[in-house]
N, CA, C and O of each residue as an XYZ file, in Angstrom:
572
protein
N       3.812    -57.229    -53.061
C       4.388    -56.271    -52.165
C       5.161    -56.915    -51.038
O       5.134    -58.132    -50.855
N       5.834    -56.097    -50.306
C       6.635    -56.566    -49.168
C       5.744    -57.127    -48.067
O       4.617    -56.677    -47.857
N       6.284    -58.122    -47.373
C       5.559    -58.733    -46.265
C       5.672    -57.832    -45.046
O       6.746    -57.315    -44.739
N       4.549    -57.650    -44.355
C       4.536    -56.872    -43.115
C       4.810    -57.804    -41.938
O       4.617    -59.015    -42.048
N       5.255    -57.251    -40.819
C       5.417    -58.091    -39.626
C       4.065    -58.671    -39.220
O       3.021    -58.055    -39.435
N       4.101    -59.858    -38.636
C       2.860    -60.442    -38.134
C       2.308    -59.542    -37.033
O       3.009    -58.674    -36.513
N       1.055    -59.761    -36.690
C       0.448    -58.952    -35.627
C       1.256    -59.071    -34.339
O       1.517    -58.069    -33.672
N       1.651    -60.287    -33.990
C       2.402    -60.492    -32.744
C       3.767    -59.813    -32.802
O       4.214    -59.211    -31.826
N       4.421    -59.916    -33.953
C       5.723    -59.255    -34.096
C       5.573    -57.739    -33.967
O       6.397    -57.079    -33.334
N       4.517    -57.194    -34.571
C       4.296    -55.750    -34.515
C       3.974    -55.303    -33.089
O       4.413    -54.239    -32.652
N       3.206    -56.120    -32.368
C       2.901    -55.816    -30.964
C       4.198    -55.768    -30.159
O       4.412    -54.849    -29.369
N       5.059    -56.764    -30.366
C       6.316    -56.833    -29.613
C       7.231    -55.654    -29.935
O       7.868    -55.099    -29.040
N       7.298    -55.273    -31.207
C       8.231    -54.204    -31.578
C       7.695    -52.807    -31.273
O       8.474    -51.889    -31.021
N       6.371    -52.639    -31.294
C       5.811    -51.295    -31.090
C       5.440    -51.015    -29.642
O       5.382    -49.860    -29.222
N       5.188    -52.081    -28.878
C       4.748    -51.891    -27.501
C       3.269    -51.573    -27.390
O       2.773    -51.298    -26.297
N       2.557    -51.608    -28.511
C       1.115    -51.340    -28.490
C       0.368    -52.642    -28.237
O       0.941    -53.727    -28.332
N      -0.908    -52.523    -27.916
C      -1.703    -53.708    -27.620
C      -2.049    -54.449    -28.903
O      -1.988    -53.898    -30.002
N      -2.412    -55.705    -28.729
C      -2.814    -56.534    -29.864
C      -4.033    -55.932    -30.553
O      -4.120    -55.930    -31.780
N      -4.976    -55.419    -29.757
C      -6.189    -54.819    -30.331
C      -5.844    -53.593    -31.173
O      -6.421    -53.399    -32.243
N      -4.918    -52.771    -30.709
C      -4.533    -51.561    -31.441
C      -3.882    -51.923    -32.770
O      -4.220    -51.358    -33.810
N      -2.948    -52.866    -32.729
C      -2.260    -53.280    -33.956
C      -3.253    -53.944    -34.912
O      -3.230    -53.681    -36.115
N      -4.117    -54.797    -34.381
C      -5.122    -55.455    -35.222
C      -6.038    -54.445    -35.888
O      -6.366    -54.577    -37.067
N      -6.450    -53.433    -35.129
C      -7.322    -52.387    -35.687
C      -6.590    -51.614    -36.782
O      -7.180    -51.292    -37.814
N      -5.315    -51.317    -36.565
C      -4.529    -50.589    -37.571
C      -4.421    -51.403    -38.857
O      -4.574    -50.858    -39.950
N      -4.158    -52.699    -38.734
C      -4.062    -53.550    -39.922
C      -5.411    -53.606    -40.644
O      -5.459    -53.551    -41.873
N      -6.505    -53.713    -39.886
C      -7.837    -53.739    -40.509
C      -8.111    -52.438    -41.240
O      -8.669    -52.447    -42.337
N      -7.727    -51.326    -40.645
C      -7.935    -50.024    -41.269
C      -7.130    -49.918    -42.563
O      -7.654    -49.480    -43.587
N      -5.865    -50.315    -42.521
C      -5.028    -50.273    -43.725
C      -5.568    -51.206    -44.809
O      -5.502    -50.897    -45.999
N      -6.099    -52.345    -44.384
C      -6.675    -53.278    -45.360
C      -7.941    -52.695    -45.980
O      -8.159    -52.829    -47.184
N      -8.776    -52.050    -45.168
C     -10.011    -51.455    -45.698
C      -9.718    -50.295    -46.640
O     -10.533    -49.979    -47.506
N      -8.566    -49.662    -46.479
C      -8.172    -48.560    -47.357
C      -7.452    -49.063    -48.604
O      -7.092    -48.270    -49.473
N      -7.241    -50.372    -48.696
C      -6.581    -50.934    -49.863
C      -5.075    -50.788    -49.850
O      -4.428    -50.988    -50.878
N      -4.505    -50.445    -48.714
C      -3.055    -50.239    -48.637
C      -2.298    -51.539    -48.370
O      -1.137    -51.681    -48.755
N      -2.963    -52.479    -47.712
C      -2.348    -53.784    -47.483
C      -3.361    -54.856    -47.843
O      -4.561    -54.591    -47.913
N      -2.871    -56.069    -48.069
C      -3.762    -57.194    -48.344
C      -3.393    -58.336    -47.408
O      -2.230    -58.520    -47.049
N      -4.407    -59.094    -47.023
C      -4.194    -60.250    -46.153
C      -4.215    -61.500    -47.017
O      -5.112    -61.684    -47.840
N      -3.229    -62.349    -46.824
C      -3.188    -63.630    -47.517
C      -3.350    -64.714    -46.460
O      -2.540    -64.805    -45.538
N      -4.394    -65.540    -46.585
C      -4.631    -66.579    -45.580
C      -3.406    -67.462    -45.383
O      -2.747    -67.856    -46.346
N      -3.116    -67.763    -44.145
C      -1.996    -68.613    -43.741
C      -0.639    -68.050    -44.162
O       0.362    -68.765    -44.129
N      -0.597    -66.783    -44.556
C       0.655    -66.205    -45.029
C       0.962    -64.874    -44.360
O       2.128    -64.555    -44.126
N      -0.052    -64.103    -44.053
C       0.163    -62.828    -43.386
C      -0.308    -61.647    -44.202
O      -1.089    -61.790    -45.143
N       0.180    -60.475    -43.828
C      -0.207    -59.227    -44.482
C       0.924    -58.752    -45.378
O       2.102    -58.895    -45.052
N       0.537    -58.179    -46.522
C       1.501    -57.675    -47.498
C       1.076    -56.292    -47.965
O      -0.107    -55.953    -47.958
N       2.069    -55.497    -48.372
C       1.783    -54.180    -48.939
C       1.057    -54.406    -50.253
O       1.483    -55.227    -51.065
N      -0.039    -53.681    -50.469
C      -0.814    -53.818    -51.704
C       0.048    -53.392    -52.893
O       0.844    -52.460    -52.776
N      -0.105    -54.069    -54.043
C       0.736    -53.752    -55.191
C       0.585    -52.320    -55.694
O       1.580    -51.690    -56.051
N      -0.616    -51.803    -55.728
C      -0.858    -50.446    -56.221
C      -1.710    -49.703    -55.203
O      -2.932    -49.648    -55.342
N      -1.083    -49.132    -54.183
C      -1.888    -48.432    -53.176
C      -2.645    -47.271    -53.800
O      -2.179    -46.620    -54.736
N      -3.805    -47.041    -53.260
C      -4.642    -45.946    -53.732
C      -4.004    -44.632    -53.309
O      -3.697    -44.438    -52.133
N      -3.802    -43.722    -54.271
C      -3.230    -42.410    -53.960
C      -4.341    -41.484    -53.491
O      -5.326    -41.265    -54.196
N      -4.173    -40.964    -52.333
C      -5.157    -40.036    -51.779
C      -4.426    -38.796    -51.322
O      -3.205    -38.793    -51.170
N      -5.183    -37.754    -51.109
C      -4.561    -36.528    -50.620
C      -3.978    -36.786    -49.235
O      -4.505    -37.583    -48.459
N      -2.902    -36.110    -48.952
C      -2.225    -36.295    -47.675
C      -3.079    -35.693    -46.569
O      -3.426    -34.512    -46.593
N      -3.398    -36.522    -45.620
C      -4.212    -36.067    -44.496
C      -3.298    -35.659    -43.353
O      -2.131    -36.049    -43.299
N      -3.833    -34.888    -42.465
C      -3.091    -34.500    -41.281
C      -2.844    -35.752    -40.452
O      -3.776    -36.520    -40.210
N      -1.618    -35.973    -40.015
C      -1.344    -37.180    -39.230
C      -2.221    -37.219    -37.979
O      -2.385    -36.225    -37.271
N      -2.765    -38.385    -37.742
C      -3.613    -38.557    -36.568
C      -2.746    -38.668    -35.329
O      -1.640    -39.207    -35.374
N      -3.253    -38.160    -34.241
C      -2.551    -38.261    -32.967
C      -2.748    -39.680    -32.441
O      -3.882    -40.121    -32.250
N      -1.660    -40.389    -32.210
C      -1.731    -41.759    -31.723
C      -1.845    -41.728    -30.211
O      -1.017    -41.142    -29.513
N      -2.868    -42.360    -29.738
C      -3.091    -42.423    -28.298
C      -2.614    -43.784    -27.817
O      -3.037    -44.816    -28.338
N      -1.759    -43.785    -26.851
C      -1.248    -45.033    -26.289
C      -2.354    -45.717    -25.493
O      -3.363    -45.113    -25.130
N      -2.124    -46.981    -25.241
C      -3.078    -47.743    -24.445
C      -3.274    -47.085    -23.090
O      -2.371    -46.445    -22.550
N      -4.444    -47.254    -22.568
C      -4.718    -46.749    -21.228
C      -5.215    -47.905    -20.375
O      -5.702    -48.910    -20.894
N      -5.092    -47.759    -19.106
C      -5.547    -48.803    -18.196
C      -7.062    -48.937    -18.307
O      -7.789    -47.946    -18.375
N      -7.516    -50.177    -18.323
C      -8.940    -50.454    -18.440
C      -9.365    -51.247    -17.216
O      -8.728    -52.232    -16.843
N     -10.431    -50.810    -16.609
C     -10.979    -51.544    -15.474
C     -11.985    -52.544    -16.026
O     -13.128    -52.192    -16.316
N     -11.551    -53.794    -16.168
C     -12.389    -54.821    -16.781
C     -13.659    -55.053    -15.975
O     -14.690    -55.422    -16.537
N     -13.594    -54.841    -14.663
C     -14.782    -55.036    -13.833
C     -15.909    -54.101    -14.239
O     -17.081    -54.471    -14.178
N     -15.557    -52.890    -14.653
C     -16.576    -51.938    -15.092
C     -17.300    -52.476    -16.313
O     -18.526    -52.406    -16.396
N     -16.539    -53.016    -17.266
C     -17.156    -53.549    -18.480
C     -17.999    -54.782    -18.180
O     -19.083    -54.947    -18.740
N     -17.511    -55.639    -17.306
C     -18.279    -56.824    -16.935
C     -19.586    -56.409    -16.286
O     -20.638    -56.967    -16.597
N     -19.531    -55.432    -15.382
C     -20.745    -54.957    -14.724
C     -21.725    -54.385    -15.750
O     -22.928    -54.639    -15.672
N     -21.205    -53.608    -16.717
C     -22.075    -53.040    -17.753
C     -22.735    -54.143    -18.577
O     -23.912    -54.039    -18.926
N     -21.985    -55.194    -18.889
C     -22.552    -56.303    -19.665
C     -23.631    -57.030    -18.864
O     -24.673    -57.405    -19.401
N     -23.367    -57.223    -17.580
C     -24.370    -57.880    -16.747
C     -25.630    -57.031    -16.639
O     -26.743    -57.556    -16.670
N     -25.454    -55.721    -16.514
C     -26.609    -54.829    -16.466
C     -27.374    -54.880    -17.788
O     -28.605    -54.897    -17.791
N     -26.657    -54.904    -18.905
C     -27.303    -54.941    -20.220
C     -28.094    -56.230    -20.402
O     -29.086    -56.247    -21.129
N     -27.665    -57.314    -19.747
C     -28.374    -58.587    -19.899
C     -29.780    -58.525    -19.319
O     -30.618    -59.368    -19.640
N     -30.047    -57.546    -18.475
C     -31.390    -57.379    -17.919
C     -32.326    -56.655    -18.886
O     -33.544    -56.673    -18.712
N     -31.754    -56.025    -19.894
C     -32.535    -55.286    -20.881
C     -33.115    -56.279    -21.882
O     -32.365    -56.966    -22.576
N     -34.435    -56.362    -21.964
C     -35.096    -57.333    -22.836
C     -34.789    -57.102    -24.307
O     -34.940    -58.019    -25.115
N     -34.363    -55.906    -24.669
C     -34.075    -55.625    -26.078
C     -32.664    -56.043    -26.477
O     -32.319    -56.002    -27.658
N     -31.840    -56.447    -25.501
C     -30.464    -56.852    -25.779
C     -30.405    -58.374    -25.865
O     -30.853    -59.071    -24.955
N     -29.852    -58.883    -26.960
C     -29.695    -60.321    -27.135
C     -28.212    -60.643    -27.066
O     -27.423    -60.151    -27.873
N     -27.840    -61.467    -26.105
C     -26.440    -61.860    -25.965
C     -26.223    -63.172    -26.704
O     -26.821    -64.195    -26.370
N     -25.359    -63.127    -27.712
C     -25.054    -64.344    -28.449
C     -24.015    -65.187    -27.723
O     -23.739    -66.313    -28.135
N     -23.444    -64.664    -26.664
C     -22.427    -65.396    -25.919
C     -23.018    -66.131    -24.726
O     -22.339    -66.948    -24.103
N     -24.255    -65.854    -24.407
C     -24.861    -66.426    -23.216
C     -25.349    -67.846    -23.467
O     -25.849    -68.168    -24.545
N     -25.194    -68.679    -22.460
C     -25.706    -70.043    -22.534
C     -27.164    -70.100    -22.105
O     -27.787    -71.161    -22.143
N     -27.704    -68.964    -21.699
C     -29.072    -68.930    -21.212
C     -30.005    -68.379    -22.282
O     -29.792    -67.273    -22.777
N     -31.036    -69.137    -22.644
C     -31.974    -68.634    -23.649
C     -32.860    -67.535    -23.071
O     -32.926    -67.337    -21.857
N     -33.522    -66.844    -23.950
C     -34.461    -65.799    -23.550
C     -35.554    -66.443    -22.699
O     -36.180    -67.403    -23.147
N     -35.801    -65.946    -21.493
C     -36.805    -66.557    -20.613
C     -38.208    -66.554    -21.206
O     -39.059    -67.340    -20.789
N     -38.458    -65.673    -22.178
C     -39.787    -65.651    -22.806
C     -40.026    -66.888    -23.661
O     -41.156    -67.138    -24.080
N     -38.979    -67.664    -23.927
C     -39.128    -68.885    -24.720
C     -39.647    -70.055    -23.882
O     -40.113    -71.053    -24.431
N     -39.568    -69.938    -22.574
C     -39.995    -71.027    -21.710
C     -41.521    -71.060    -21.579
O     -42.159    -70.013    -21.474
N     -42.098    -72.256    -21.586
C     -43.553    -72.372    -21.365
C     -43.843    -72.299    -19.863
O     -44.124    -73.316    -19.229
N     -43.774    -71.105    -19.307
C     -43.862    -70.946    -17.852
C     -45.145    -71.493    -17.233
O     -45.066    -72.121    -16.177
N     -46.324    -71.292    -17.829
C     -47.518    -71.870    -17.188
C     -47.417    -73.393    -17.037
O     -47.772    -73.935    -15.990
N     -46.941    -74.075    -18.066
C     -46.801    -75.532    -17.986
C     -45.722    -75.922    -16.978
O     -45.898    -76.872    -16.214
N     -44.614    -75.197    -16.974
C     -43.555    -75.492    -16.006
C     -44.036    -75.280    -14.577
O     -43.711    -76.068    -13.688
N     -44.806    -74.227    -14.352
C     -45.337    -73.965    -13.008
C     -46.271    -75.082    -12.560
O     -46.228    -75.505    -11.405
N     -47.124    -75.565    -13.482
C     -48.028    -76.663    -13.129
C     -47.230    -77.925    -12.785
O     -47.531    -78.609    -11.806
N     -46.218    -78.224    -13.592
C     -45.399    -79.417    -13.343
C     -44.657    -79.303    -12.019
O     -44.581    -80.268    -11.259
N     -44.114    -78.132    -11.748
C     -43.393    -77.914    -10.498
C     -44.327    -78.062     -9.299
O     -43.953    -78.655     -8.287
N     -45.530    -77.527     -9.409
C     -46.500    -77.643     -8.313
C     -46.864    -79.102     -8.078
O     -46.971    -79.541     -6.933
N     -47.053    -79.855     -9.155
C     -47.417    -81.269     -9.028
C     -46.285    -82.071     -8.382
O     -46.532    -82.893     -7.500
N     -45.052    -81.835     -8.817
C     -43.910    -82.565     -8.266
C     -43.674    -82.188     -6.808
O     -43.343    -83.047     -5.991
N     -43.841    -80.918     -6.478
C     -43.566    -80.486     -5.106
C     -44.538    -81.096     -4.105
O     -44.219    -81.178     -2.919
N     -45.717    -81.526     -4.552
C     -46.681    -82.163     -3.646
C     -46.226    -83.555     -3.232
O     -46.552    -84.019     -2.140
N     -45.469    -84.225     -4.110
C     -45.083    -85.613     -3.830
C     -43.591    -85.783     -3.569
O     -43.146    -86.901     -3.308
N     -42.814    -84.720     -3.630
C     -41.362    -84.826     -3.461
C     -41.006    -85.243     -2.046
O     -41.630    -84.819     -1.074
N     -39.982    -86.089     -1.956
C     -39.463    -86.509     -0.655
C     -38.045    -85.963     -0.515
O     -37.482    -85.408     -1.459
N     -37.487    -86.128      0.662
C     -36.121    -85.661      0.884
C     -35.151    -86.393     -0.045
O     -34.197    -85.788     -0.535
N     -35.377    -87.667     -0.291
C     -34.485    -88.448     -1.150
C     -34.678    -88.112     -2.627
O     -33.744    -88.264     -3.415
N     -35.857    -87.664     -3.013
C     -36.083    -87.366     -4.433
C     -35.239    -86.188     -4.905
O     -35.037    -85.999     -6.105
N     -34.752    -85.403     -3.958
C     -33.913    -84.260     -4.318
C     -32.538    -84.726     -4.803
O     -31.926    -84.082     -5.656
N     -32.053    -85.852     -4.255
C     -30.700    -86.304     -4.598
C     -30.665    -87.553     -5.471
O     -29.587    -87.945     -5.916
N     -31.787    -88.184     -5.729
C     -31.746    -89.457     -6.455
C     -31.351    -89.310     -7.927
O     -31.008    -90.305     -8.565
N     -31.389    -88.108     -8.473
C     -31.029    -87.917     -9.878
C     -29.650    -87.289    -10.069
O     -29.323    -86.827    -11.162
N     -28.845    -87.274     -9.010
C     -27.478    -86.777     -9.137
C     -26.666    -87.765     -9.976
O     -27.099    -88.902    -10.161
N     -25.502    -87.360    -10.486
C     -24.703    -88.253    -11.331
C     -24.503    -89.599    -10.662
O     -24.275    -89.650     -9.453
N     -24.579    -90.672    -11.399
C     -24.643    -90.756    -12.860
C     -26.035    -90.545    -13.441
O     -26.239    -90.777    -14.632
N     -26.974    -90.122    -12.651
C     -28.301    -89.805    -13.168
C     -29.324    -90.889    -12.875
O     -28.998    -91.952    -12.347
N     -30.547    -90.600    -13.224
C     -31.668    -91.496    -13.016
C     -31.533    -92.684    -13.967
O     -31.509    -92.518    -15.187
N     -31.444    -93.888    -13.391
C     -31.212    -95.090    -14.196
C     -32.331    -95.300    -15.213
O     -32.059    -95.625    -16.369
N     -33.575    -95.121    -14.802
C     -34.713    -95.313    -15.709
C     -34.642    -94.345    -16.896
O     -34.899    -94.733    -18.035
N     -34.292    -93.090    -16.623
C     -34.167    -92.100    -17.695
C     -32.990    -92.438    -18.611
O     -33.094    -92.292    -19.829
N     -31.873    -92.889    -18.037
C     -30.711    -93.257    -18.860
C     -31.055    -94.404    -19.803
O     -30.657    -94.391    -20.967
N     -31.800    -95.406    -19.300
C     -32.189    -96.528    -20.160
C     -33.156    -96.075    -21.253
O     -33.066    -96.543    -22.388
N     -34.072    -95.177    -20.925
C     -35.020    -94.672    -21.933
C     -34.282    -93.915    -23.035
O     -34.610    -94.048    -24.214
N     -33.296    -93.128    -22.649
C     -32.501    -92.386    -23.637
C     -31.705    -93.365    -24.495
O     -31.624    -93.196    -25.711
N     -31.117    -94.388    -23.872
C     -30.338    -95.385    -24.617
C     -31.227    -96.136    -25.604
O     -30.811    -96.392    -26.734
N     -32.457    -96.498    -25.190
C     -33.392    -97.182    -26.101
C     -33.738    -96.298    -27.297
O     -33.775    -96.771    -28.433
N     -33.988    -95.017    -27.041
C     -34.325    -94.091    -28.131
C     -33.154    -93.972    -29.105
O     -33.353    -93.979    -30.319
N     -31.934    -93.862    -28.577
C     -30.753    -93.801    -29.447
C     -30.642    -95.077    -30.277
O     -30.369    -95.019    -31.476
N     -30.855    -96.240    -29.634
C     -30.748    -97.519    -30.341
C     -31.775    -97.594    -31.473
O     -31.471    -98.102    -32.552
N     -32.981    -97.093    -31.233
C     -34.013    -97.086    -32.278
C     -33.596    -96.221    -33.465
O     -34.009    -96.470    -34.598
N     -32.784    -95.214    -33.203
C     -32.317    -94.322    -34.269
C     -30.986    -94.784    -34.854
O     -30.411    -94.103    -35.702
N     -30.493    -95.944    -34.402
C     -29.246    -96.480    -34.934
C     -28.000    -95.853    -34.350
O     -26.916    -95.970    -34.922
N     -28.145    -95.186    -33.211
C     -27.003    -94.538    -32.566
C     -26.510    -95.439    -31.445
O     -27.284    -95.840    -30.575
N     -25.221    -95.756    -31.468
C     -24.635    -96.607    -30.437
C     -24.140    -95.749    -29.285
O     -23.410    -94.777    -29.479
N     -24.553    -96.130    -28.081
C     -24.072    -95.420    -26.890
C     -23.426    -96.397    -25.937
O     -22.955    -96.000    -24.871
């Protein structure tokens, strides 16, 4: 079949958003009307499925979106224990061994000095760096 304009070309010519054009292409592909060829683009399917003519859908143009509202909603959802964010760099707090961490923190806080707060800033604790380097060397990893 004939080659369709790329998503970017269609966005430029139609004035619609990338998301709208992408959704339209996905819908046409799911209906078997177009096919996607990797590294080549979208093409009209050779034998489109004939279906009864539906009433044309009303096309709604893009509307202004307040991204702050969505960000706030996502941050609020992160407080819900039933929501798992796959984009977050923070693991579920229930995975932490809190009793052991609390004991360790209490023990360290009894002996901490003013200098101990800054002695592990970059490039880091020399003793720990050497221990890590030794472990890597034992595993055949060059650092």
